[in-house]
PASETI-687104 format. One record per residue: residue number from 1; residue in three letters; chain; x, y, z of N, C-alpha, C in turn. Coordinates in steps of 0.1 Angstrom, whole numbers, plus 5000, padded with zeros to 4 digits. Atoms other than C-alpha are relative to their C-alpha. Layout:
# residues N
NODE     n   res   chain    n.x    n.y    n.z   ca.x   ca.y   ca.z    c.x    c.y    c.z
NODE   NUM   ALA       A      X      Y      Z      X      Y      Z      X      Y      Z
...
# end
This chain:
# residues 254
NODE     n   res   chain    n.x    n.y    n.z   ca.x   ca.y   ca.z    c.x    c.y    c.z
NODE     1   MET       A   5008   4988   5000   5001   5000   5000   5010   5011   5001
NODE     2   ASN       A   4993   4988   5000   5012   5035   4992   5000   5006   5013
NODE     3   GLU       A   5000   4991   4987   5025   5053   5025   4995   5012   4998
NODE     4   ASN       A   5003   4987   5002   5017   5085   5008   4984   5001   5002
NODE     5   SER       A   5014   5002   5003   4980   5072   5002   4991   5003   5016
NODE     6   ASN       A   5004   4997   4988   4974   5078   5042   4997   5013   5001
NODE     7   ASN       A   5008   4985   4999   4965   5115   5034   4988   5000   4994
NODE     8   ASN       A   5014   5001   5006   4936   5104   5015   4989   5001   5010
NODE     9   ASN       A   5011   4999   4993   4902   5108   5028   4995   4986   5006
NODE    10   ASN       A   5004   5012   4994   4885   5082   5049   4991   4990   4989
NODE    11   ARG       A   5007   5009   5009   4862   5071   5021   5009   4993   4990
NODE    12   ASP       A   4990   5006   5010   4891   5064   4996   5006   4987   5009
NODE    13   ASP       A   4994   5010   4991   4908   5045   5026   4991   4989   5002
NODE    14   ALA       A   5009   5010   4997   4878   5025   5033   4998   4990   4986
NODE    15   ASP       A   5000   5008   5013   4875   5016   4994   5010   4992   4998
NODE    16   ILE       A   4988   5007   5002   4910   5005   4994   4999   4985   5006
NODE    17   LEU       A   4999   5011   4989   4904   4979   5023   4989   4991   4994
NODE    18   LYS       A   5011   5008   5003   4871   4964   5006   5006   4989   4993
NODE    19   SER       A   4996   5011   5008   4878   4931   4992   4992   4999   4986
NODE    20   PRO       A   5008   5000   5012   4870   4928   4956   4990   4985   4998
NODE    21   ASP       A   5009   5013   5000   4855   4891   4960   4990   5001   5011
NODE    22   LYS       A   5011   5001   4991   4831   4902   4987   4991   5012   5000
NODE    23   PRO       A   5010   4987   5002   4802   4927   4990   5006   5012   5005
NODE    24   SER       A   4994   4986   4994   4809   4965   4993   4997   5002   5015
NODE    25   ASP       A   5002   4996   4988   4794   4964   5026   5008   4988   5011
NODE    26   TYR       A   4994   5012   4993   4818   4935   5038   5008   5007   5014
NODE    27   ILE       A   4994   4992   4987   4836   4962   5063   4987   5007   5005
NODE    28   ASP       A   5011   4995   4993   4810   4972   5087   4999   5016   5002
NODE    29   ALA       A   5002   4985   5002   4796   5009   5088   5007   5006   5011
NODE    30   THR       A   4992   4995   4991   4817   5016   5118   5015   5001   4998
NODE    31   PHE       A   4987   5001   5003   4848   5011   5101   5005   5014   4995
NODE    32   TYR       A   4996   4987   5003   4868   5045   5098   5015   5001   5001
NODE    33   PRO       A   4986   5000   5000   4905   5044   5089   5004   5016   5004
NODE    34   SER       A   4997   4986   4997   4922   5077   5102   5006   5006   4989
NODE    35   GLU       A   4995   4990   5012   4930   5106   5079   5014   5000   4999
NODE    36   ASN       A   4984   4999   5000   4967   5107   5092   5002   4988   5012
NODE    37   PRO       A   4997   5009   4990   4971   5073   5108   5014   4997   5006
NODE    38   GLY       A   4986   5000   4996   5000   5064   5130   5005   4985   4996
NODE    39   ALA       A   4991   5011   5008   5026   5034   5124   4990   4986   5003
NODE    40   HIS       A   5007   5011   4997   5003   5006   5141   4988   4997   4991
NODE    41   GLU       A   5015   4999   5007   4970   5015   5123   5007   4998   4984
NODE    42   ARG       A   4991   5000   5015   4994   5018   5089   5001   4986   4998
NODE    43   HIS       A   4995   5015   5003   5007   4984   5093   4989   4989   5002
NODE    44   LEU       A   5012   5010   4999   4974   4967   5102   4992   5002   4987
NODE    45   ILE       A   5007   4997   5013   4959   4983   5070   5009   4994   4989
NODE    46   ARG       A   4990   5005   5012   4991   4973   5049   4996   4984   5000
NODE    47   ARG       A   5002   5017   4999   4983   4934   5061   4986   4998   4995
NODE    48   HIS       A   5012   5004   5003   4948   4937   5052   4999   4992   4987
NODE    49   GLN       A   5002   5006   5012   4940   4908   5027   5012   4999   4993
NODE    50   ASN       A   4988   4999   5008   4975   4908   5018   5009   4987   5001
NODE    51   HIS       A   4995   5012   4997   4987   4874   5008   5015   4998   5001
NODE    52   LEU       A   4985   4998   5001   5024   4886   5008   5005   4995   5016
NODE    53   PHE       A   4997   5003   4984   5020   4883   5048   4998   4990   5005
NODE    54   GLY       A   5004   5013   4997   5008   4848   5048   4991   5001   5010
NODE    55   GLU       A   5008   5000   4988   4996   4838   5082   4996   5013   5009
NODE    56   ARG       A   5002   4987   4992   5000   4874   5094   4992   5009   4992
NODE    57   ALA       A   5009   4991   5007   4977   4889   5067   4987   5003   5009
NODE    58   THR       A   5012   4996   4991   4946   4906   5085   4988   5000   4992
NODE    59   GLU       A   5014   4996   5003   4909   4909   5081   4996   5013   5010
NODE    60   VAL       A   4999   4989   4992   4907   4946   5094   4985   5000   5003
NODE    61   SER       A   5013   4998   4994   4875   4951   5116   5000   5011   5007
NODE    62   SER       A   4999   4989   4992   4864   4980   5135   5005   4997   5013
NODE    63   ASP       A   4994   5005   4985   4876   4962   5167   5014   5003   4998
NODE    64   SER       A   4985   5001   5001   4911   4956   5154   5004   5014   4996
NODE    65   LEU       A   4996   4987   5003   4912   4991   5139   4999   5011   5012
NODE    66   GLN       A   5000   4990   4987   4902   5010   5172   5010   4994   5010
NODE    67   GLN       A   4987   5002   4993   4928   4989   5190   5012   5006   4996
NODE    68   MET       A   4987   4994   5004   4955   4999   5167   5001   5017   5002
NODE    69   GLN       A   5001   4987   4999   4943   5035   5168   5001   5005   5014
NODE    70   LYS       A   4998   5000   4987   4941   5034   5206   5015   5001   5004
NODE    71   LEU       A   4987   5001   4998   4976   5023   5207   5008   5011   4993
NODE    72   ASP       A   4993   4989   5006   4988   5049   5182   4997   5013   5009
NODE    73   HIS       A   5003   4987   4994   4971   5076   5203   5008   5001   5012
NODE    74   ASP       A   4992   4999   4986   4988   5066   5236   5015   5002   4997
NODE    75   ILE       A   4986   4995   5004   5023   5067   5216   4998   5014   4997
NODE    76   LEU       A   5003   4986   5004   5012   5102   5202   5000   5007   5015
NODE    77   GLN       A   5001   4994   4988   5003   5112   5238   5014   5002   5008
NODE    78   GLN       A   4988   5001   4996   5038   5101   5250   5012   5008   4994
NODE    79   PHE       A   4993   4993   5010   5054   5117   5220   4999   5016   5003
NODE    80   MET       A   5002   4984   4998   5039   5152   5228   5005   5004   5015
NODE    81   THR       A   4994   4999   4987   5048   5147   5265   5015   5002   4999
NODE    82   GLU       A   4987   4998   5000   5083   5145   5256   5004   5013   4990
NODE    83   PHE       A   4997   4989   5008   5081   5171   5229   5000   5013   5010
NODE    84   ARG       A   5000   4987   4990   5069   5197   5257   5011   5000   5009
NODE    85   GLN       A   4989   4999   4988   5096   5187   5281   5014   5003   4992
NODE    86   VAL       A   4988   4997   5007   5124   5191   5254   4998   5017   4997
NODE    87   VAL       A   5003   4986   5001   5108   5224   5245   5005   5010   5009
NODE    88   SER       A   4996   4993   4988   5111   5236   5280   5015   5000   5002
NODE    89   LYS       A   4986   5000   4999   5148   5224   5281   5006   5010   4992
NODE    90   ALA       A   4992   4994   5012   5156   5242   5249   4999   5018   5004
NODE    91   VAL       A   5002   4985   4999   5139   5275   5260   5008   5004   5011
NODE    92   GLU       A   4993   4994   4989   5156   5276   5294   5016   4998   4998
NODE    93   LEU       A   4988   5001   4999   5190   5271   5280   5006   5014   5003
NODE    94   LYS       A   4993   4985   4996   5215   5300   5293   5010   5003   4988
NODE    95   PRO       A   4993   4997   5009   5237   5318   5270   5015   4991   5001
NODE    96   ASN       A   4986   5006   4995   5269   5302   5288   4996   4986   5005
NODE    97   GLU       A   5006   5014   4993   5250   5267   5292   5012   4990   4996
NODE    98   ASP       A   4991   5011   5001   5273   5238   5295   4998   4992   4988
NODE    99   SER       A   4999   5005   5013   5283   5221   5261   4992   4988   5001
NODE   100   GLU       A   5005   5014   4998   5270   5186   5274   4986   5001   5000
NODE   101   ILE       A   5015   4997   4999   5235   5199   5282   4996   5006   4987
NODE   102   ILE       A   5005   4994   5012   5231   5216   5250   5000   4990   4990
NODE   103   LEU       A   5000   5012   5010   5243   5187   5230   4989   4988   5003
NODE   104   ALA       A   5011   5009   4994   5218   5165   5250   4988   5005   4996
NODE   105   VAL       A   5014   4996   5004   5188   5186   5241   5001   5000   4984
NODE   106   LYS       A   4999   5001   5014   5202   5187   5206   4995   4984   4994
NODE   107   ASP       A   5003   5013   5003   5202   5149   5204   4985   4995   5002
NODE   108   GLN       A   5016   5002   4997   5166   5148   5219   4991   5005   4990
NODE   109   LEU       A   5008   4995   5011   5154   5171   5193   5001   4990   4986
NODE   110   ASP       A   4998   5009   5012   5169   5148   5164   4990   4989   5002
NODE   111   LYS       A   5009   5012   4998   5151   5118   5179   4985   5002   5000
NODE   112   LEU       A   5014   4995   4999   5119   5137   5184   4994   4999   4984
NODE   113   TYR       A   5005   4998   5015   5118   5146   5146   4998   4987   4993
NODE   114   ALA       A   5000   5012   5006   5125   5110   5135   4985   4995   5003
NODE   115   SER       A   5013   5006   4996   5094   5101   5157   4987   5009   4996
NODE   116   SER       A   5012   4994   5005   5072   5128   5145   4996   4996   4987
NODE   117   VAL       A   5005   5004   5015   5071   5113   5111   4990   4989   5001
NODE   118   SER       A   5007   5012   4999   5056   5081   5123   4988   5000   5010
NODE   119   VAL       A   5012   4999   4991   5031   5092   5150   4988   5004   4992
NODE   120   ALA       A   5013   4997   5009   4996   5097   5141   4997   5017   5001
NODE   121   ASP       A   5005   4986   5003   4978   5130   5132   5011   5008   4992
NODE   122   ASP       A   4993   4991   5007   4993   5159   5112   5011   5006   5009
NODE   123   GLN       A   4990   4996   4991   5026   5167   5128   5011   5013   4990
NODE   124   SER       A   4991   4991   5007   5039   5194   5102   5004   5010   5009
NODE   125   LYS       A   4997   4989   4993   5037   5221   5125   5012   4997   5011
NODE   126   VAL       A   4990   5005   4992   5056   5201   5151   5014   4997   4995
NODE   127   LYS       A   4988   5003   5009   5082   5190   5127   5009   5013   4998
NODE   128   GLU       A   4991   4987   5002   5089   5227   5119   5004   5006   5012
NODE   129   ALA       A   4995   4995   4984   5091   5238   5155   5013   4992   5004
NODE   130   ILE       A   4986   5006   4997   5117   5212   5161   5012   5003   4992
NODE   131   GLN       A   4989   4994   5012   5135   5224   5129   5006   5011   5005
NODE   132   LYS       A   4996   4986   4997   5137   5258   5145   5007   5000   5012
NODE   133   LEU       A   4994   5002   4985   5146   5246   5181   5014   4994   4996
NODE   134   ILE       A   4984   5006   5004   5178   5227   5163   5008   5011   4996
NODE   135   SER       A   4992   4989   5005   5187   5258   5146   5006   5010   5010
NODE   136   VAL       A   4998   4992   4989   5187   5277   5177   5010   4994   5010
NODE   137   VAL       A   4989   5007   4991   5206   5252   5198   5012   4997   4992
NODE   138   MET       A   4987   4998   5007   5232   5249   5169   5006   5013   5001
NODE   139   GLN       A   4994   4988   4999   5237   5285   5171   5009   5003   5012
NODE   140   SER       A   4991   5001   4987   5248   5279   5207   5011   4992   5001
NODE   141   VAL       A   4986   5009   5001   5272   5251   5199   5009   5006   4990
NODE   142   ARG       A   4990   4991   5009   5286   5273   5171   5007   5010   5009
NODE   143   LYS       A   4994   4993   4991   5293   5298   5198   5011   4995   5008
NODE   144   GLY       A   4991   5008   4992   5309   5273   5218   5013   4998   4991
NODE   145   ALA       A   4989   5005   5008   5331   5263   5190   5010   5013   4997
NODE   146   ASP       A   4994   4991   5003   5340   5299   5186   5010   5003   4988
NODE   147   GLN       A   4991   4998   5013   5369   5306   5160   5008   4985   4995
NODE   148   ASP       A   4992   5013   5004   5380   5268   5158   4996   4995   4986
NODE   149   PRO       A   5003   5002   5011   5380   5263   5123   4996   4983   4998
NODE   150   LYS       A   5003   5015   5002   5380   5223   5126   4987   4997   5006
NODE   151   ALA       A   5011   5003   4992   5353   5223   5151   4985   5006   4990
NODE   152   LEU       A   5011   4996   5005   5330   5247   5130   4999   4993   4983
NODE   153   GLN       A   5001   5008   5011   5338   5226   5097   4991   4986   5003
NODE   154   GLU       A   5008   5008   4996   5325   5196   5116   4985   5001   5002
NODE   155   LEU       A   5013   4998   4998   5294   5212   5125   4992   5004   4988
NODE   156   ASP       A   5003   4998   5013   5290   5222   5088   4994   4985   4995
NODE   157   GLN       A   5000   5014   5006   5292   5184   5080   4988   4994   5008
NODE   158   GLU       A   5012   5006   4992   5267   5177   5108   4988   5004   4997
NODE   159   ASP       A   5011   4994   5004   5244   5201   5096   4994   4995   4985
NODE   160   ALA       A   5004   5005   5012   5243   5187   5062   4996   4987   5001
NODE   161   ALA       A   5003   5015   4997   5241   5150   5073   4985   5000   5008
NODE   162   ARG       A   5013   4999   4995   5209   5162   5096   4992   5004   4987
NODE   163   GLU       A   5011   4998   5010   5192   5176   5065   4998   4991   4992
NODE   164   ALA       A   5003   5011   5008   5198   5147   5043   4992   4989   5009
NODE   165   ASN       A   5006   5012   4991   5187   5124   5072   4981   5004   5001
NODE   166   PHE       A   5013   4997   4998   5154   5145   5076   4993   4999   4988
NODE   167   ALA       A   5006   5002   5012   5147   5143   5040   4998   4986   4998
NODE   168   PHE       A   5001   5013   5003   5152   5107   5040   4989   4994   5010
NODE   169   LEU       A   5011   5002   4991   5128   5105   5069   4987   5003   4996
NODE   170   GLU       A   5013   4998   5006   5100   5120   5048   4991   4988   4994
NODE   171   SER       A   5007   5013   5001   5093   5085   5038   4994   4992   5011
NODE   172   ILE       A   5006   5007   4987   5069   5072   5062   5004   4987   5001
NODE   173   LEU       A   4994   5013   4999   5079   5038   5054   5014   4999   5006
NODE   174   VAL       A   4988   4999   4995   5115   5046   5062   5000   5003   5016
NODE   175   ALA       A   5003   4998   4986   5103   5062   5095   4997   4988   5011
NODE   176   ASP       A   5007   5011   4992   5082   5032   5105   5011   4988   5002
NODE   177   ILE       A   4989   5011   5000   5113   5007   5098   5008   5005   5010
NODE   178   LEU       A   4990   4995   4991   5136   5028   5118   4994   5002   5014
NODE   179   ASP       A   5007   4999   4987   5113   5032   5148   5002   4990   5009
NODE   180   PRO       A   4997   5013   4992   5126   5012   5176   4988   4992   5004
NODE   181   ASP       A   5011   5008   4993   5092   5002   5187   4990   5000   4986
NODE   182   SER       A   5009   5002   5015   5079   4997   5148   4994   4986   5002
NODE   183   PRO       A   5008   5015   4999   5051   4972   5145   5003   4992   4988
NODE   184   ILE       A   4995   5008   5009   5068   4959   5115   5009   4990   5007
NODE   185   GLU       A   4993   5009   4992   5081   4928   5129   5012   4993   4990
NODE   186   ASN       A   4989   5007   5011   5111   4908   5111   4994   4992   4989
NODE   187   GLU       A   5007   5010   5012   5089   4883   5093   4992   5011   4990
NODE   188   ASP       A   5008   4992   5009   5069   4913   5080   5008   5010   4992
NODE   189   LEU       A   4992   4989   5007   5099   4934   5067   4999   4997   4983
NODE   190   LEU       A   5001   5003   5015   5101   4914   5032   4987   5005   4993
NODE   191   PRO       A   5011   4997   5005   5064   4916   5025   4997   5015   5000
NODE   192   THR       A   5003   4987   4999   5063   4951   5035   5006   5008   4988
NODE   193   LEU       A   4992   4993   5011   5090   4962   5010   4994   4994   4986
NODE   194   LEU       A   5005   5005   5012   5074   4939   4983   4986   5008   4996
NODE   195   CYS       A   5015   4996   5003   5039   4956   4986   5004   5016   5000
NODE   196   ALA       A   4995   4985   4999   5057   4994   4990   4999   5005   4988
NODE   197   GLU       A   5000   4992   5012   5053   5021   4964   5013   5003   4995
NODE   198   LYS       A   4986   4997   5007   5084   5029   4942   5007   5009   5008
NODE   199   ASP       A   4992   4989   4996   5094   5061   4957   5003   4994   5016
NODE   200   ASP       A   4995   5004   4985   5093   5047   4994   5011   4988   4999
NODE   201   LEU       A   4991   5011   5003   5109   5013   4980   5015   5005   4998
NODE   202   ALA       A   4986   4995   5004   5139   5033   4966   5007   5005   5015
NODE   203   LEU       A   4991   4997   4989   5147   5049   5000   5001   4991   5011
NODE   204   ALA       A   5000   5012   4989   5138   5018   5022   5012   4991   4998
NODE   205   THR       A   4988   5009   5006   5164   4997   5002   5012   5005   5005
NODE   206   GLN       A   4987   4995   4996   5190   5021   5012   5003   4997   5015
NODE   207   LEU       A   4998   5005   4986   5187   5009   5049   5009   4990   5002
NODE   208   PHE       A   4995   5014   5000   5202   4976   5041   5012   4999   4993
NODE   209   ASP       A   4986   5003   5005   5237   4964   5033   5002   4990   4993
NODE   210   LEU       A   4998   5011   5011   5247   4941   5009   4995   4984   5005
NODE   211   GLU       A   5005   5012   4994   5243   4910   5031   4987   5000   5003
NODE   212   GLN       A   5015   5000   4997   5209   4920   5042   4991   5000   4988
NODE   213   ILE       A   5006   5001   5012   5198   4927   5009   4997   4988   4990
NODE   214   THR       A   4998   5015   5006   5210   4893   4994   4989   4991   5008
NODE   215   PHE       A   5010   5009   4995   5190   4877   5022   4987   5002   4998
NODE   216   LEU       A   5013   4994   5003   5159   4896   5016   4997   4993   4986
NODE   217   LEU       A   5000   5005   5012   5163   4885   4979   4997   4984   4999
NODE   218   GLU       A   5001   5014   4998   5167   4849   4988   4987   4997   5003
NODE   219   GLN       A   5014   5004   4994   5137   4848   5008   4989   5005   4991
NODE   220   GLY       A   5008   4995   5009   5117   4869   4984   4997   4990   4988
NODE   221   LYS       A   5000   5009   5012   5124   4844   4955   4991   4989   5005
NODE   222   VAL       A   5007   5010   4997   5109   4815   4975   4988   5007   5003
NODE   223   LEU       A   5016   4996   4995   5077   4834   4988   4995   5005   4987
NODE   224   LEU       A   5006   4997   5013   5070   4847   4951   4998   4987   4993
NODE   225   ASP       A   5002   5012   5007   5074   4813   4937   4989   4993   5006
NODE   226   GLN       A   5012   5009   4994   5051   4797   4961   4989   5009   4999
NODE   227   LEU       A   5011   4994   5004   5025   4824   4956   4995   5001   4985
NODE   228   ASP       A   5001   5000   5015   5028   4823   4919   4994   4984   4996
NODE   229   ALA       A   5002   5014   5002   5024   4785   4922   4984   4998   5004
NODE   230   ASP       A   5015   5004   4994   4990   4790   4943   4992   5011   4993
NODE   231   ALA       A   5008   4992   5010   4980   4813   4914   4994   5015   5008
NODE   232   LYS       A   5002   4988   4993   4982   4846   4936   5005   5012   4989
NODE   233   ASP       A   4996   4989   5008   4985   4880   4919   5013   5006   5008
NODE   234   ILE       A   4987   4997   4995   5023   4890   4924   5005   5010   4990
NODE   235   THR       A   4993   4990   5009   5027   4916   4897   5007   5011   5006
NODE   236   LYS       A   4991   4989   4996   5036   4944   4918   5011   4996   5009
NODE   237   ALA       A   4989   5006   4991   5055   4922   4943   5013   4997   4992
NODE   238   ALA       A   4990   5003   5008   5075   4910   4914   5009   5010   4993
NODE   239   GLU       A   4992   4987   5007   5084   4945   4900   5006   5004   5012
NODE   240   ASN       A   4991   4997   4988   5096   4954   4936   5011   4991   5004
NODE   241   TYR       A   4988   5009   4996   5117   4924   4938   5009   5003   4988
NODE   242   VAL       A   4990   4995   5011   5134   4934   4904   5007   5012   5005
NODE   243   PHE       A   4993   4987   4994   5138   4968   4918   5011   4997   5009
NODE   244   MET       A   4993   5003   4992   5155   4952   4947   5013   4995   4996
NODE   245   GLU       A   4989   5006   5007   5177   4931   4926   5010   5012   4994
NODE   246   GLY       A   4991   4989   5007   5188   4963   4908   5009   5008   5010
NODE   247   TYR       A   4993   4994   4989   5198   4978   4941   5011   4994   5003
NODE   248   LEU       A   4989   5010   4995   5218   4948   4951   5011   5001   4989
NODE   249   LYS       A   4991   4999   5009   5236   4950   4918   5009   5014   5001
NODE   250   PHE       A   4997   4986   4996   5243   4988   4926   5011   5000   5008
NODE   251   ILE       A   4987   4997   4987   5262   4985   4959   5008   4987   4997
NODE   252   GLU       A   4990   5008   5002   5280   4953   4946   5011   5006   4993
NODE   253   GLN       A   4991   4993   5009   5296   4977   4919   5008   5011   5008
NODE   254   ARG       A   4992   4991   4994   5306   5003   4945   5011   4998   5004
# end
């Protein structure tokens, strides 16, 4: 399922989840996917009637959906609590604050930004606020570096790396995979990649090294051969598999 499709309206999401082999009212009237779901609801929907997941494929119901929404809501509440705490720390930083305290706040802000991508609801304003706070904190770090050319060069490199990482995290799939508490379990990783949209897949494959991609492709061949033998539609999964093969060849040649 396209991670970016999570921004579609509820009716579109519900239509996607209806089985083509069952009546249109198969999912009961109380079934309402979120407009901006969290990681657990996304993964529940991703597994809905998806034969790539085997025994972990789901039949989404109102009960299962509400359970995942509640879990995502609890995670969101914890995230907002941590966000407010870090904002307070950042605001209270003194001009001559100890560098270790400043760096600790910066690290917390970096982690919060990564979390903001995968939690529920529209977090665009929160992400913007985190970026502004990081900018303010980095100004304090630069003052501490004073006229040290080497230290300033390292800070420039860190800023560039952070900007690249934040752009990388704009893929919700990437953010979900990197989340330490990700609902994407090990056995779900391969099917998740095989049903991902190309833009997400292109970024997500970069998370893996040569050995890991090789392993995923070996497992993928077994899975797709079995599904093909069972006369399942593997068109999109096969295309994603070929893309992953291309990425393997790319990193082999580096």
